[in-house]
Backbone as ProteinMPNN parsed JSONL, in Angstrom:
{"seq_chain_A": "MRQATSTALAVLETYPWPLRSLRVLTTADFDRLTEAMALPPLVSVQEAADDLGMTRQGVLKAIKGKVLPATRVGGTWVLQRSVVEGARARRGA", "coords_chain_A": {"N_chain_A": [[144.778, 95.162, 61.73], [143.055, 96.066, 63.909], [144.157, 93.892, 65.93], [146.991, 94.585, 66.489], [146.912, 97.419, 66.867], [145.254, 96.956, 69.825], [147.682, 95.078, 70.587], [149.828, 96.986, 71.022], [148.746, 99.142, 72.247], [148.721, 97.478, 74.782], [151.092, 96.848, 75.122], [152.574, 99.836, 75.694], [150.901, 100.232, 78.1], [152.51, 99.751, 80.36], [154.406, 101.382, 80.318], [156.48, 103.992, 82.05], [156.024, 106.562, 81.642], [153.192, 108.905, 80.385], [150.824, 108.523, 77.52], [151.424, 109.653, 74.459], [150.768, 109.729, 71.045], [149.892, 107.32, 69.047], [150.558, 105.3, 66.702], [149.243, 103.626, 63.786], [149.91, 101.362, 61.419], [149.788, 99.699, 58.049], [151.922, 97.703, 56.449], [152.997, 98.234, 53.649], [152.166, 100.979, 54.103], [153.852, 101.778, 55.915], [155.919, 101.032, 55.046], [156.262, 103.047, 52.497], [156.395, 105.27, 54.397], [158.891, 105.254, 55.423], [160.682, 104.925, 53.51], [161.084, 107.34, 52.25], [162.599, 108.774, 54.291], [165.603, 109.273, 54.449], [168.959, 108.613, 54.935], [171.112, 111.02, 55.59], [174.634, 110.733, 53.389], [176.716, 109.335, 55.561], [180.071, 109.048, 56.961], [183.209, 107.464, 58.654], [184.916, 107.176, 61.503], [187.968, 107.089, 60.659], [187.652, 107.852, 58.31], [186.875, 110.041, 58.027], [189.243, 110.953, 59.014], [191.227, 110.705, 57.513], [190.247, 112.035, 55.247], [190.512, 114.445, 56.289], [193.706, 114.36, 56.825], [194.479, 113.8, 59.228], [195.428, 112.07, 62.599], [193.387, 109.172, 63.576], [192.837, 108.961, 66.51], [193.175, 112.094, 66.509], [191.001, 112.946, 65.155], [188.975, 111.409, 66.938], [189.433, 113.325, 69.596], [188.725, 115.571, 68.841], [185.746, 115.198, 68.318], [184.875, 114.424, 70.956], [185.82, 116.912, 71.954], [183.942, 118.211, 71.172], [184.479, 119.771, 68.43], [184.055, 118.691, 65.884], [180.907, 117.993, 65.018], [178.854, 114.452, 66.136], [177.835, 111.541, 65.63], [176.613, 108.476, 67.766], [176.883, 105.412, 66.815], [175.186, 102.6, 67.992], [178.412, 100.881, 69.092], [180.057, 103.071, 68.14], [181.367, 105.931, 66.318], [179.605, 108.1, 64.064], [180.267, 111.102, 61.243], [178.359, 113.524, 59.903], [178.697, 113.198, 55.971], [179.247, 115.759, 55.025], [179.713, 117.654, 56.946], [182.405, 116.453, 57.762], [183.538, 117.593, 54.812], [182.757, 120.538, 54.931], [184.582, 120.623, 57.385], [187.576, 120.463, 56.284], [187.433, 122.122, 54.055], [187.692, 124.206, 55.876], [189.718, 124.212, 56.972], [191.571, 124.485, 54.993], [192.358, 121.721, 53.945]], "CA_chain_A": [[144.59, 96.574, 62.554], [142.872, 96.126, 65.749], [144.897, 93.316, 67.26], [148.103, 95.642, 66.376], [146.452, 98.631, 68.33], [145.275, 96.029, 70.963], [149.222, 94.926, 71.135], [150.179, 98.047, 71.186], [148.728, 99.332, 73.725], [148.844, 97.11, 76.167], [152.326, 97.156, 75.86], [152.859, 100.923, 76.266], [150.647, 100.759, 79.472], [153.501, 99.701, 80.944], [155.45, 102.358, 80.538], [156.047, 104.722, 83.087], [155.236, 107.694, 80.737], [152.102, 108.967, 79.08], [151.811, 107.533, 75.901], [150.772, 110.65, 74.026], [150.387, 109.547, 70.754], [150.272, 106.129, 68.4], [150.332, 105.359, 65.038], [149.857, 102.132, 63.594], [150.233, 101.648, 59.577], [149.413, 98.984, 57.417], [153.25, 97.617, 56.168], [152.957, 98.882, 52.838], [152.333, 102.542, 54.875], [155.496, 102.542, 56.948], [157.591, 100.86, 53.889], [156.473, 103.761, 52.038], [156.781, 106.341, 54.934], [160.384, 105.215, 56.215], [161.922, 105.244, 52.631], [161.055, 108.588, 52.306], [163.381, 108.918, 55.189], [166.375, 109.19, 53.628], [169.983, 109.484, 55.597], [172.701, 111.365, 54.668], [175.805, 110.136, 53.738], [178.161, 109.578, 56.322], [181.218, 108.414, 56.76], [183.568, 106.314, 59.776], [186.114, 107.968, 62.294], [189.01, 106.838, 59.89], [187.506, 108.174, 57.438], [186.973, 111.338, 58.437], [190.465, 111.213, 59.506], [191.757, 110.232, 55.905], [189.523, 113.446, 54.545], [190.661, 115.971, 57.101], [194.974, 114.779, 56.864], [194.729, 113.453, 60.697], [195.234, 110.85, 63.094], [191.597, 108.638, 64.065], [192.457, 109.771, 67.295], [192.807, 113.532, 66.459], [189.237, 113.008, 65.171], [188.244, 111.232, 68.079], [189.789, 114.157, 69.852], [187.89, 116.722, 68.246], [184.552, 114.481, 68.877], [184.647, 114.499, 72.122], [185.84, 118.179, 72.768], [182.823, 118.826, 70.742], [184.945, 120.591, 67.447], [183.24, 117.727, 64.989], [179.856, 116.933, 65.595], [179.52, 113.249, 65.597], [176.742, 110.527, 66.392], [177.63, 107.39, 68.556], [175.54, 104.584, 66.651], [176.247, 101.019, 68.787], [179.996, 101.47, 69.745], [181.207, 103.475, 67.15], [181.124, 107.304, 65.63], [179.639, 108.495, 62.261], [179.693, 112.177, 60.939], [177.814, 113.568, 58.551], [180.26, 113.814, 54.931], [179.295, 117.534, 54.475], [180.502, 118.179, 58.204], [184.167, 116.704, 57.67], [184.018, 118.354, 53.596], [183.23, 121.899, 55.798], [185.974, 121.314, 58.125], [188.37, 120.135, 55.274], [187.458, 123.392, 53.068], [188.234, 125.667, 56.875], [190.977, 123.887, 57.384], [192.16, 124.323, 53.749], [192.881, 120.896, 53.07]], "C_chain_A": [[144.618, 96.585, 63.564], [143.95, 95.036, 65.983], [146.183, 94.494, 67.462], [147.794, 96.269, 67.495], [146.843, 98.36, 69.347], [146.497, 96.079, 71.624], [149.642, 95.867, 71.649], [150.248, 98.767, 71.923], [148.415, 98.913, 75.0], [150.333, 96.885, 76.631], [153.244, 98.939, 76.019], [152.086, 101.876, 77.782], [151.742, 100.374, 80.585], [154.55, 100.474, 81.227], [155.733, 103.395, 81.488], [155.508, 105.986, 82.239], [153.643, 107.941, 80.13], [151.62, 108.6, 77.687], [150.728, 109.073, 75.051], [149.973, 110.827, 72.236], [150.28, 107.709, 70.259], [149.475, 105.842, 66.888], [150.068, 103.795, 64.847], [148.876, 102.148, 62.092], [150.333, 100.154, 59.415], [151.113, 98.445, 56.863], [153.5, 98.048, 55.387], [153.061, 100.576, 53.073], [153.125, 102.676, 55.506], [155.945, 102.06, 55.992], [157.593, 102.296, 53.399], [157.226, 105.163, 52.351], [158.298, 106.299, 55.211], [161.424, 105.018, 55.07], [161.8, 106.809, 51.979], [162.094, 109.185, 53.229], [165.007, 108.793, 54.625], [168.123, 109.65, 54.546], [171.216, 110.115, 54.911], [173.72, 110.985, 54.526], [176.876, 110.109, 54.83], [179.181, 108.541, 56.617], [182.273, 107.927, 58.595], [184.757, 107.699, 60.326], [187.15, 108.102, 61.651], [188.787, 107.751, 58.857], [187.621, 109.418, 56.83], [188.804, 111.81, 58.426], [191.201, 111.203, 58.086], [191.823, 111.875, 55.451], [190.541, 114.452, 55.252], [193.118, 115.983, 57.236], [194.59, 114.647, 58.497], [194.24, 112.096, 61.018], [193.252, 110.082, 63.157], [192.371, 109.279, 65.348], [192.19, 111.495, 67.809], [191.03, 113.839, 66.118], [188.228, 112.478, 66.043], [188.179, 112.259, 69.253], [188.879, 115.559, 70.003], [186.106, 116.406, 68.429], [184.027, 115.021, 69.797], [184.544, 116.465, 73.076], [184.855, 119.194, 71.808], [183.015, 119.927, 69.066], [184.17, 120.128, 66.292], [182.143, 117.299, 65.171], [179.683, 115.564, 65.269], [177.912, 112.675, 66.09], [176.731, 109.484, 66.209], [176.327, 106.452, 67.923], [176.322, 103.282, 66.887], [177.486, 102.158, 69.019], [180.344, 101.89, 68.775], [180.525, 105.096, 66.812], [181.023, 106.97, 64.69], [179.577, 110.17, 62.408], [179.268, 112.018, 59.522], [179.307, 114.041, 57.118], [180.491, 115.476, 54.8], [180.162, 118.685, 55.698], [181.85, 117.875, 57.589], [184.323, 117.673, 56.087], [183.996, 119.958, 53.993], [184.264, 121.704, 56.655], [187.273, 121.306, 57.253], [188.466, 121.272, 54.64], [187.913, 124.606, 54.63], [189.616, 125.403, 57.596], [192.197, 124.2, 56.348], [193.018, 123.365, 52.901], [192.742, 120.08, 52.288]], "O_chain_A": [[145.545, 96.896, 64.312], [144.953, 95.633, 66.372], [146.272, 95.172, 68.486], [148.107, 96.018, 68.659], [147.838, 98.741, 69.963], [146.726, 96.671, 72.679], [149.919, 95.781, 72.846], [151.28, 99.216, 72.423], [148.014, 99.54, 75.981], [150.788, 96.771, 77.769], [154.401, 99.047, 76.423], [152.251, 102.979, 78.303], [151.625, 100.852, 81.713], [155.4, 100.342, 82.108], [154.61, 103.784, 81.812], [154.309, 106.23, 82.377], [153.073, 107.079, 79.461], [152.465, 108.42, 76.81], [149.523, 109.273, 75.203], [149.047, 111.598, 71.985], [150.586, 106.873, 71.109], [148.403, 106.068, 66.326], [150.546, 102.911, 65.558], [147.786, 102.627, 61.779], [150.796, 99.411, 60.281], [151.71, 99.504, 57.054], [154.511, 98.705, 55.637], [153.809, 101.315, 52.433], [153.343, 103.832, 55.868], [156.86, 102.829, 55.698], [158.595, 102.962, 53.657], [157.973, 105.88, 51.686], [158.908, 107.369, 55.212], [162.635, 104.94, 55.279], [162.644, 107.205, 51.175], [162.499, 110.278, 52.834], [165.285, 107.605, 54.461], [168.414, 110.83, 54.742], [171.977, 109.766, 54.009], [174.21, 110.698, 55.618], [177.816, 110.903, 54.85], [179.02, 107.328, 56.485], [181.7, 108.233, 59.641], [185.196, 108.701, 59.761], [187.649, 109.218, 61.797], [189.727, 108.457, 58.492], [188.113, 109.828, 55.779], [189.345, 112.788, 57.91], [191.857, 112.23, 57.91], [192.771, 112.651, 55.33], [191.294, 115.17, 54.595], [193.801, 116.961, 57.539], [194.388, 115.76, 58.983], [193.431, 111.324, 60.503], [192.217, 110.627, 62.774], [192.566, 110.468, 65.098], [191.555, 112.014, 68.726], [190.199, 114.598, 66.616], [187.041, 112.801, 66.071], [187.158, 112.268, 69.941], [188.531, 116.265, 70.949], [185.319, 117.327, 68.647], [183.087, 115.816, 69.806], [183.891, 116.992, 73.977], [184.908, 120.418, 71.69], [182.109, 120.623, 68.608], [183.588, 120.992, 65.634], [182.099, 116.123, 65.532], [180.222, 115.202, 64.223], [177.078, 113.296, 66.749], [176.791, 109.012, 65.073], [175.155, 106.575, 68.279], [177.393, 102.883, 66.431], [177.59, 103.383, 69.092], [181.125, 101.142, 68.188], [179.346, 105.363, 67.042], [181.649, 106.078, 64.117], [179.017, 110.667, 63.385], [179.453, 111.243, 58.584], [180.311, 114.749, 57.195], [181.491, 116.156, 54.571], [180.787, 119.74, 55.599], [182.461, 118.752, 56.979], [185.225, 118.51, 56.12], [184.897, 120.691, 53.585], [185.007, 122.68, 56.761], [188.084, 122.192, 57.521], [189.625, 121.67, 54.532], [188.396, 125.713, 54.394], [190.301, 126.038, 58.398], [193.394, 124.199, 56.634], [193.795, 123.539, 51.962], [193.719, 119.611, 51.705]]}, "name": "protein", "num_of_chains": 1, "seq": "MRQATSTALAVLETYPWPLRSLRVLTTADFDRLTEAMALPPLVSVQEAADDLGMTRQGVLKAIKGKVLPATRVGGTWVLQRSVVEGARARRGA"}
């Protein structure tokens, strides 16, 4: 733990932003903490298009127009399934 803390502090000293906090955890504690953070069900643009009766391009246009909220993961857009289900209910699809 001491080595991990020292290494983290040394790395963070090179950052241009001031350090606000640092949390050092054992592997078991980190695993327990991150397991509790479940991601909501996500769908791809194509899956959203299929569910909404739209084209893939139509969904991308809706994302870019901020009609459908989405998150970029790498080079891919993903949407929360609940958002797509809500949009489908509003469209009556």
